[in-house]
C-alpha positions in Angstrom: 31.2 -8.6 0.3 32.1 -8.7 4.0 34.5 -5.8 3.5 32.1 -3.7 1.5 29.0 -4.2 3.6 30.1 -5.5 7.0 26.9 -4.4 8.8 24.8 -6.8 6.6 26.6 -9.8 8.0 26.6 -8.7 11.6 23.2 -10.2 12.5 23.9 -13.4 10.7 27.3 -13.8 12.5 25.6 -13.2 15.9 23.0 -15.8 15.1 25.6 -18.3 13.9 24.0 -18.3 10.4 26.0 -18.6 7.1 23.7 -16.7 4.7 25.4 -18.4 1.7 24.7 -22.0 2.8 22.1 -22.0 5.7 18.3 -21.6 5.5 17.0 -18.8 7.7 13.7 -17.1 8.4 12.7 -13.9 6.7 10.1 -11.3 7.6 8.0 -9.6 4.9 7.9 -5.8 5.2 5.5 -3.4 3.6 7.3 -1.5 0.9 4.6 0.9 -0.3 3.6 1.1 -3.9 7.0 1.3 -5.6 10.0 1.3 -3.2 12.2 4.4 -3.0 10.9 6.1 -6.2 7.9 8.1 -5.0 7.8 11.5 -3.5 6.7 15.1 -4.0 6.9 16.1 -7.6 9.9 18.4 -8.5 9.2 21.1 -11.1 12.7 22.7 -11.5 16.4 22.1 -11.0 16.3 23.9 -7.6 13.9 21.2 -6.2 11.0 23.5 -6.2 7.4 22.2 -6.4 4.0 23.3 -7.6 3.6 25.2 -4.4 5.4 28.5 -4.5 8.1 28.6 -1.9 8.0 24.9 -1.1 11.3 23.0 -1.8 11.8 19.3 -1.2 14.9 17.1 -0.8 15.9 13.6 0.2 13.2 10.9 0.6 10.5 13.6 0.5 11.4 14.4 -3.1 10.8 12.1 -6.1 14.0 10.8 -7.7 12.2 10.0 -11.0 13.7 13.0 -12.9 17.3 11.8 -12.4 16.9 8.0 -12.3 13.5 7.1 -13.7 12.2 4.0 -12.0 15.5 3.0 -10.5 16.6 3.5 -6.9 19.2 2.1 -4.6 20.3 1.9 -1.0 23.3 3.3 0.8 25.4 5.4 -1.4 22.7 6.2 -4.0 20.3 7.5 -1.4 23.1 9.3 0.5 24.2 11.1 -2.7 20.7 12.1 -3.5 20.1 13.4 0.0 23.2 15.6 0.0 22.8 16.9 -3.5 19.0 17.6 -3.4 19.4 19.2 0.0 22.0 21.7 -1.3 19.9 22.5 -4.4 16.7 22.9 -2.3 18.5 25.0 0.2 19.9 27.4 -2.4 16.5 27.5 -4.1 14.6 28.3 -0.9 17.2 31.0 0.0 16.9 32.6 -3.4 13.1 32.5 -3.2 13.1 34.2 0.2 15.6 36.9 -1.0 13.4 37.7 -4.1 10.2 37.8 -2.1 11.5 39.9 0.8 9.5 40.6 3.9 5.8 40.1 3.3 3.8 43.3 3.3 0.7 41.7 4.7 -0.2 39.4 7.6 0.6 35.8 7.0 -2.3 33.4 6.8 -2.1 29.7 7.9 -3.3 27.3 5.3 -2.8 23.8 6.9 -5.9 22.0 8.2 -5.7 18.2 8.8 -4.0 17.6 12.1 -3.5 21.3 12.7 -6.9 23.0 12.6 -9.7 20.5 12.8 -13.2 21.6 11.5 -14.8 20.4 14.7 -13.9 19.6 18.3 -10.7 17.6 18.9 -11.8 14.1 19.5 -9.0 12.0 17.9 -5.4 11.5 19.0 -2.5 10.9 16.7 -1.9 7.4 18.1 -5.4 6.3 17.2 -4.9 7.5 13.6 -1.5 5.8 13.2 -3.0 2.6 14.5 -5.8 2.9 12.0 -3.3 3.4 9.1 -1.2 0.5 10.2 -4.2 -1.7 10.5 -4.9 -1.1 6.8 -1.4 -1.0 5.4 0.8 -3.5 7.2 -1.2 -6.8 7.0 0.1 -8.9 4.2 -3.4 -10.0 3.2 -4.1 -6.4 2.3 -0.8 -5.2 0.8 1.2 -8.1 -0.5 -0.5 -9.4 -3.7 -2.7 -6.3 -3.7 -5.9 -7.8 -5.2 -8.6 -5.3 -6.1 -11.2 -7.0 -4.0 -9.1 -6.5 -0.9 -7.8 -3.0 -1.7 -11.3 -1.5 -2.3 -12.5 -2.0 1.3 -9.2 -0.9 2.7 -9.3 2.4 0.7 -12.9 3.0 1.9 -11.7 2.5 5.5 -9.0 5.1 5.0 -11.5 7.5 3.5 -13.4 7.2 6.8 -10.2 7.8 8.8 -9.5 10.9 6.7 -12.9 12.3 7.4 -12.3 11.8 11.2 -8.9 13.4 10.9 -10.2 16.5 9.1 -12.9 16.9 11.7 -11.3 15.9 15.0 -7.5 15.4 15.0 -5.6 18.1 16.8 -3.0 18.7 19.5 -0.7 21.2 21.2 3.1 21.6 21.5 5.2 18.7 20.3 2.1 16.6 19.9 0.9 18.9 17.2 3.9 17.7 15.0 2.8 14.1 15.7 -0.7 14.9 14.7 0.4 16.4 11.4 2.6 13.3 10.7 -0.4 11.0 11.4 -2.5 13.0 9.0 0.2 12.7 6.3 0.2 8.9 6.8 -3.5 8.8 6.1 -3.2 11.0 3.0 -0.3 8.8 1.7 -2.2 5.6 2.4 -5.1 6.9 0.3 -2.9 7.9 -2.6 -1.1 4.6 -2.5 -4.2 2.4 -2.7 -6.0 4.7 -5.1 -3.0 4.5 -7.5 -2.8 0.7 -7.0 -6.4 0.3 -7.9 -6.0 2.4 -11.0 -3.4 -0.1 -12.3 -4.9 -3.2 -13.8 -1.7 -4.9 -14.8 0.9 -6.9 -12.9 4.4 -5.7 -12.3 6.8 -7.1 -9.8 4.9 -7.6 -6.6 2.0 -5.5 -7.8 -1.0 -7.4 -9.1 -4.5 -6.1 -8.5 -6.4 -8.8 -10.3 -7.2 -12.4 -9.3 -4.7 -13.4 -11.9 -1.8 -11.8 -13.7 -3.2 -9.3 -16.2 -0.1 -9.4 -18.4 -1.7 -8.3 -21.7 -2.2 -4.8 -20.2 1.4 -4.5 -19.1 2.7 -2.9 -22.4 0.1 -0.1 -22.2 1.0 0.8 -18.7 4.7 0.5 -19.1 4.8 4.0 -20.7 2.5 5.6 -18.2 2.7 6.8 -14.7 0.3 7.9 -12.0 0.6 11.2 -10.1 -1.5 11.3 -6.9 -2.5 14.8 -6.1 -4.7 16.7 -3.6 -6.4 15.2 -0.6 -10.0 15.1 -1.8 -9.2 13.3 -5.1 -6.2 11.1 -5.9 -4.3 9.8 -8.9 -4.3 11.1 -12.4 -2.7 9.4 -15.4 0.5 10.9 -16.8 2.1 9.9 -20.1 5.7 8.9 -19.5 6.5 9.7 -23.1 7.4 13.2 -21.8 10.2 11.8 -19.6 13.8 11.3 -20.5 14.8 8.2 -22.3 17.1 6.5 -24.7 17.3 8.4 -28.0 20.3 7.2 -30.0 21.7 3.9 -31.1 24.6 4.8 -33.5 24.8 2.0 -36.1 28.3 3.1 -37.2 29.7 2.7 -33.7 27.8 -0.4 -32.7 29.6 -3.7 -32.8 26.6 -6.0 -32.1 27.9 -7.2 -28.7 24.3 -7.2 -27.3 25.5 -5.8 -23.9 22.7 -3.2 -23.9 20.1 -5.8 -24.6 21.3 -7.9 -21.7 21.7 -5.2 -19.1 18.5 -3.3 -19.7 16.1 -4.1 -16.8 13.0 -3.2 -18.8 13.8 -4.9 -22.1 13.9 -1.7 -24.1 16.1 -3.2 -26.8 15.7 -6.1 -29.2 18.5 -7.5 -31.3 17.9 -6.3 -34.9 18.0 -8.5 -37.9 21.5 -7.2 -38.8 22.8 -7.5 -35.2 22.4 -3.8 -34.3 20.0 -3.4 -31.4 16.7 -1.6 -32.0 14.7 0.5 -29.5 11.7 -1.7 -29.5 10.0 -0.5 -26.3 10.9 3.1 -26.1 8.4 4.0 -23.4 9.7 1.4 -21.1 13.0 3.2 -20.7 13.6 4.1 -17.0 16.7 6.2 -17.6 18.9 4.0 -15.4 21.8 4.4 -17.8 23.5 0.9 -17.6 23.1 0.7 -21.4 25.4 3.8 -21.8 27.8 2.6 -19.1 28.2 -0.9 -20.6 28.4 0.0 -24.3 32.2 -0.4 -25.1 32.0 1.8 -28.2 29.8 4.7 -26.8 27.1 4.0 -29.4 24.2 4.9 -27.1 22.8 8.2 -25.7 20.0 9.0 -23.2 18.5 12.4 -23.6 18.9 14.8 -20.5 15.5 16.4 -21.0 12.4 16.2 -18.8 10.2 16.8 -21.9 10.0 14.9 -25.1 12.9 15.5 -27.5 11.7 17.5 -30.5 12.4 16.4 -34.1 15.7 17.9 -35.3 17.1 18.3 -31.7 20.8 18.1 -31.2 20.1 15.1 -28.9 19.3 13.1 -32.0 22.3 14.3 -34.0 25.3 11.9 -33.5 27.8 14.4 -34.9 26.7 17.1 -32.5 26.8 14.7 -29.6 30.3 13.7 -30.5 31.6 17.3 -30.9 30.0 18.4 -27.6 31.5 15.4 -25.8 28.1 14.1 -24.7 28.3 10.8 -26.5 30.3 8.6 -24.2 30.5 11.3 -21.5 28.8 9.1 -18.8 31.3 6.3 -19.4 34.2 8.7 -19.2 32.9 10.1 -15.9 32.7 6.6 -14.5 36.2 5.8 -15.7 35.0 2.7 -17.5 37.1 1.7 -20.5 40.7 0.7 -21.2 43.3 3.1 -19.8 40.9 5.1 -17.7 41.0 5.6 -13.9 37.8 4.5 -12.2 35.8 7.4 -10.9 35.3 5.7 -7.6 39.0 5.9 -7.0 39.3 9.6 -7.6 36.0 11.1 -6.6 36.5 11.7 -2.9 39.4 11.5 -0.5 42.8 9.9 -1.0 43.4 7.5 -3.8 42.9 3.8 -2.9 46.0 1.8 -2.5 46.7 -0.6 -5.4 
């Protein structure tokens, strides 16, 4: 661990703390609604959005289409930043080439923080302080009870009205004002979405107690905040990619997929072959495929629901195309294979 993540241990070493044996203080940090998985919705493989000509990458863009509800630090996020940046760059360049030089005068459309409806009376520092006052305190944003989130959201609504009417600046400060406006908008989306959820999941629990009976209904649904006047709309996650195949002929009943699935998609069947019991809970994180020693599992690569009769349900077609077991081969997992991490970038690691 020290060789793989030396910066993690640096602070502990300087404080004289052994993190494996000593007790030490921790500080709670606000993580938002769901850490690392939110962002602007992507509508195509070039990282385009619902707004023509707008392309997103890195932390601005949602990673849901490629990893479901999973995220990670370090290498995961770096890989996403590099790949999405290249896709978005190519997409934006192609859009500009197709569009050509506009034949009419350009019209600015941004308002909040850029073009207030009234006299400038608010500065970006005041707005940031207002947002921090409603987002950072743990009594607001830790257990997230509805009776606390409601007043917080109403306060942010008031801040948003003040931003629309009186937040503005010049020069570099204009950029800061726009950032402050975005913080208010995000805070409102975050709390509105939180109030729409009535179940408990991880650190999220908007009731006075754990509303666990509702968890199954929400496990297959997502919320897509949109607009600045209104907020979240329900979206059925049945349209997202998910596990589609458990091949009974290949399965050896080892239960590895049952054990590694973080959302308990599988149950052990009466004959030992796992069954997809909670299909809508699949987050497309792919450990089931990676750990299956016989390549008996397959996760569909589509953003829409797999139609009946699709080749992604046909084990023979998946075998012939090389898709079944393809992820495991790419990783280099399995007897006699070279680990992908040893061959992906740069010189081979010494044995």
